[in-house]
C-alpha positions in Angstrom: 86.3 84.3 23.6 86.6 83.3 27.3 89.7 84.5 29.0 91.4 84.8 32.4 94.3 87.0 33.6 96.8 85.9 36.2 99.0 88.5 37.8 102.5 87.3 38.7 104.7 88.5 41.5 107.8 89.8 39.9 110.4 88.6 37.4 111.5 85.7 39.6 108.0 84.1 39.6 107.6 84.7 35.9 110.9 82.9 35.1 109.9 80.0 37.4 106.4 79.6 36.1 107.2 80.1 32.4 110.3 77.9 32.5 113.6 78.2 30.7 112.8 79.8 27.3 109.1 79.6 28.2 109.1 75.8 27.9 106.5 75.3 30.7 104.3 77.9 29.1 104.4 76.3 25.7 103.9 72.8 27.1 100.7 73.9 28.9 99.5 75.8 25.9 99.9 72.9 23.6 98.6 70.2 26.0 95.4 72.1 26.8 94.8 73.9 23.5 94.6 77.4 24.8 96.2 80.7 23.7 98.6 82.1 26.3 99.9 85.7 26.2 102.6 86.8 28.7 103.4 90.5 29.1 104.2 93.0 31.8 103.8 90.6 34.7 100.4 89.3 33.5 99.5 86.0 32.0 96.4 86.0 29.8 94.8 82.7 28.9 92.2 82.5 26.1 90.2 79.6 24.6 87.4 77.2 25.4 85.9 78.0 28.8 86.7 74.6 30.4 90.3 74.6 28.9 90.9 78.1 30.1 89.9 77.1 33.7 92.1 74.0 33.5 95.1 76.1 32.3 94.5 78.6 35.1 94.6 75.8 37.7 97.8 74.4 36.2 99.5 77.8 36.4 98.2 78.5 39.9 99.6 75.1 40.9 103.0 76.1 39.5 102.9 79.3 41.5 102.1 77.4 44.7 105.2 75.2 44.1 107.3 78.3 43.5 105.9 80.0 46.7 106.9 76.8 48.6 110.5 77.7 47.6 110.8 74.7 45.3 112.2 74.6 41.8 109.6 73.7 39.3 110.5 70.6 37.3 109.2 69.2 34.0 107.6 66.4 36.1 105.7 69.0 38.1 104.3 70.5 34.9 103.4 67.1 33.6 101.7 66.1 36.8 99.5 69.2 36.9 98.5 68.8 33.2 97.6 65.2 33.7 95.6 66.0 36.8 93.4 68.3 34.6 93.2 66.0 31.6 92.1 62.9 33.5 91.0 62.4 37.2 92.7 59.1 37.3 95.8 59.8 35.2 97.2 57.9 32.3 95.3 54.8 31.2 92.7 55.3 33.9 95.1 54.6 36.7 94.7 56.2 40.1 97.1 58.9 41.4 98.2 60.0 44.9 97.1 63.6 45.7 99.7 65.3 47.9 97.6 68.6 48.1 100.7 70.8 48.0 100.5 73.1 45.1 97.8 70.8 43.7 100.5 68.2 43.2 99.6 64.7 42.2 102.0 61.7 42.1 101.1 59.6 39.2 102.2 56.2 37.9 104.8 56.1 35.1 104.4 52.5 34.3 101.8 49.7 34.5 103.7 48.2 37.5 103.7 51.5 39.4 99.9 51.8 38.6 99.3 48.4 40.3 101.5 49.5 43.2 99.6 52.7 43.7 96.3 50.8 43.5 97.5 48.6 46.3 98.8 51.5 48.4 95.5 53.2 48.3 93.3 50.2 49.0 95.2 47.6 51.1 96.3 47.8 54.7 99.5 45.8 54.2 101.6 46.1 51.0 104.8 44.3 50.1 106.6 45.8 47.1 109.6 44.0 45.5 111.6 45.5 42.6 115.0 46.7 41.5 116.6 50.1 42.0 114.9 53.0 40.4 111.3 51.6 40.3 109.9 54.1 42.8 109.2 51.6 45.6 110.2 54.0 48.4 109.1 57.2 46.8 105.5 56.1 46.1 105.2 54.6 49.6 106.3 57.9 51.2 104.0 59.9 48.9 101.1 57.7 50.0 102.0 58.4 53.7 102.3 62.1 53.1 98.9 62.2 51.3 97.2 60.4 54.2 98.8 62.7 56.8 97.8 65.8 54.9 94.2 64.6 54.7 94.2 63.8 58.4 93.4 60.1 57.7 96.4 59.2 59.9 98.2 61.0 62.7 101.8 59.8 62.2 104.3 58.6 59.7 106.9 56.1 60.9 110.0 55.5 58.7 111.9 52.3 59.5 115.0 50.6 58.1 117.2 47.7 59.2 120.6 49.0 60.2 122.5 46.6 57.9 125.5 47.8 56.1 125.9 46.9 52.4 129.3 45.2 52.6 131.0 48.0 54.5 131.5 48.4 58.2 131.1 52.0 59.3 132.0 51.4 62.9 130.4 53.5 65.7 128.8 56.6 64.3 128.9 59.8 66.4 125.8 61.8 67.6 122.4 61.0 69.0 120.1 58.2 67.8 118.8 60.4 64.9 122.3 61.2 63.8 123.3 57.5 63.9 120.4 56.2 61.9 120.1 59.0 59.4 122.6 57.4 57.0 120.5 54.2 56.9 117.3 56.2 56.4 118.6 58.6 53.8 116.5 57.2 50.8 113.3 57.6 52.9 114.3 61.2 53.9 115.2 62.1 50.3 111.7 61.1 49.2 110.2 63.1 52.1 112.2 66.2 51.2 111.0 66.0 47.6 107.4 66.0 48.8 107.5 68.5 51.7 109.3 71.6 52.7 112.3 71.1 54.9 110.9 73.4 57.6 107.7 71.5 57.7 109.5 68.2 57.9 111.4 69.6 60.9 108.2 70.8 62.6 106.5 67.4 62.0 109.5 65.6 63.4 109.7 67.8 66.5 105.9 67.3 67.0 106.3 63.5 66.6 104.2 63.5 63.5 107.1 62.0 61.6 109.3 59.4 63.3 112.4 57.7 62.1 113.5 54.5 63.8 115.8 51.6 63.3 114.0 48.3 63.0 115.3 47.0 66.3 113.5 49.8 68.2 110.1 48.7 67.0 109.8 45.8 69.4 107.0 46.0 71.9 105.2 48.9 70.2 101.6 49.2 68.9 101.1 51.9 66.3 97.6 53.2 65.8 96.5 55.8 63.1 99.9 55.6 61.4 101.5 54.9 58.1 104.6 52.7 58.8 107.1 52.1 56.0 109.9 49.6 56.2 112.5 50.2 53.5 115.1 47.6 52.4 112.9 44.9 53.9 115.0 42.2 52.3 117.6 42.9 55.0 115.2 42.0 57.9 115.4 38.5 59.2 112.3 36.3 59.4 111.8 37.0 63.1 112.4 40.7 62.6 109.8 40.8 59.9 107.3 39.0 62.1 108.0 41.5 64.9 107.6 44.5 62.5 104.4 43.4 60.8 102.7 42.7 64.2 103.2 46.4 65.2 100.1 47.3 63.2 97.4 49.0 65.3 93.9 50.3 64.5 93.6 52.4 61.4 97.2 51.8 60.4 98.9 51.0 57.1 102.2 49.1 56.6 104.3 49.1 53.5 107.4 47.0 53.1 109.7 47.6 50.2 112.9 45.9 49.1 114.9 44.1 46.4 115.3 40.4 47.2 118.3 40.2 44.8 120.3 42.5 47.0 120.3 40.9 50.4 123.0 42.0 52.8 122.3 39.6 55.6 125.0 37.1 56.6 125.3 34.1 54.3 122.7 31.5 55.0 120.3 33.8 56.8 116.8 33.8 55.1 115.4 37.2 54.0 112.3 38.1 56.0 110.8 39.8 53.0 111.1 36.8 50.8 109.6 34.7 53.6 106.7 37.1 54.1 105.8 37.0 50.4 105.2 33.3 50.7 103.6 33.2 54.1 101.1 36.1 53.5 100.1 35.7 49.9 96.6 34.2 50.6 95.7 36.6 53.4 92.9 39.2 52.6 94.0 42.7 53.0 97.6 42.0 52.0 98.9 42.9 48.6 102.2 41.9 47.0 103.4 44.0 44.0 106.3 43.0 41.9 108.1 45.7 39.8 110.8 44.9 37.2 113.2 46.7 34.9 110.3 48.0 32.7 109.2 50.1 35.8 112.5 51.9 36.3 111.8 55.6 36.2 115.2 56.9 37.5 117.9 58.1 35.1 117.7 56.2 31.8 121.2 54.8 32.5 119.8 52.9 35.5 117.9 50.5 33.4 121.0 49.8 31.3 123.0 49.2 34.4 120.4 46.8 35.8 120.4 45.0 32.5 124.2 44.7 32.5 124.3 43.3 36.0 121.5 40.8 35.3 123.3 39.6 32.2 126.5 39.2 34.2 124.7 37.1 36.7 123.5 34.8 34.0 127.0 34.5 32.3 130.3 33.6 33.9 132.7 36.5 34.2 135.5 36.4 31.5 138.9 35.1 32.5 141.5 37.9 32.7 144.0 37.9 29.8 147.5 36.7 30.8 150.1 39.4 30.8 153.9 39.7 31.0 153.5 41.6 34.3 152.1 38.5 36.0 154.9 36.3 34.7 152.5 34.2 32.6 154.0 32.4 29.6 152.6 33.2 26.1 
C-alpha cells in the first residue's frame, strides 16, 4: 500500500498540525479517505497513491502556516482540503490563491463566487452588500495574490475619512497614525493574509500604501491594485476623482453598503451613483451581496435581519409609566 512519512519539528508543531484532540488530523483523514498514523514525531499516511499525495500536501500546507507563526484555524484546514479535492472549489467556482502555505481563499456562498469571478477577470469591480459578506476581505485577498504573483507592483488601500455619527476631533500622530482608525478593516484583512513583519516591510518599501481618499487627487497609479472601502461615503465628485486614478495594468475595487451612508443628509452617495452610471461599460462589474452571503459570526445574519425588519416596521411606542407622570 502506498505510504508517505512526514517528520514534524517537535511537540509544538505536532499540536498545531493535529489540532485540538487531533481534530485536524481526523478531518483530513475522513475527507481524503486515507489512513493516518501519528507517533514519535512522525506522521505516516497510507492509502491510494493520489490521495496519499493530496494528504501530504495538506499537512505540508498546515506546517507552512505554523512556520509563519500563525494559528491554524478550521477554515485553513478546509481551504487546503478543498484545494486538493477540486481545482476550482465548491460547485466549480474559482478561488484566489494566496501562495502562502498553499493557502487558497474560496467562496462560501454563490454571491461570493460571483464576486471572486469578477475580481479575477474585471478591471473595475463595484461590490455592494451588508456587513459580514466578505466584501473587503476578498478584495484584499485578490490584491495580495496579484502582488505575490508579481502581476502588480503595489497595493493601495483607500477609505473616506468620514466618521459614523461620532466626531473624534483632531487625532495625534503622523498621517499614518491619523488614518489608521479609518483603514482598520482593510488592515485587519491584510494581517489575516500576511505576516505582520512582511506587511511592515512592504509598507516601508512602498509596496503597500494606505491613504485617505482626499490624497488621491492628481495621481495616476500604474501596476497597482487599488481598493476603496466604505465607498458609499464618497461623494459623487470624489468617486469620479478616485475611479479616474486608474493607470496601465491596474485594478480598482470599490466596496460598500449603500444602506449605511454617513454623508450629510441630502448628499448623494458616490457609490450608488457609480452603479447607475457605469453599469453598461465593458470591463466594469457590479456584484450585489445579501444576507445569504454573510459569513461572519452566525449572529451577524440575525442582527442584520432584525434591523431590516425594524426598518420595515415602525418602532413600538414606549409604555407609559408612573415615573413620567403619565396617567393610567
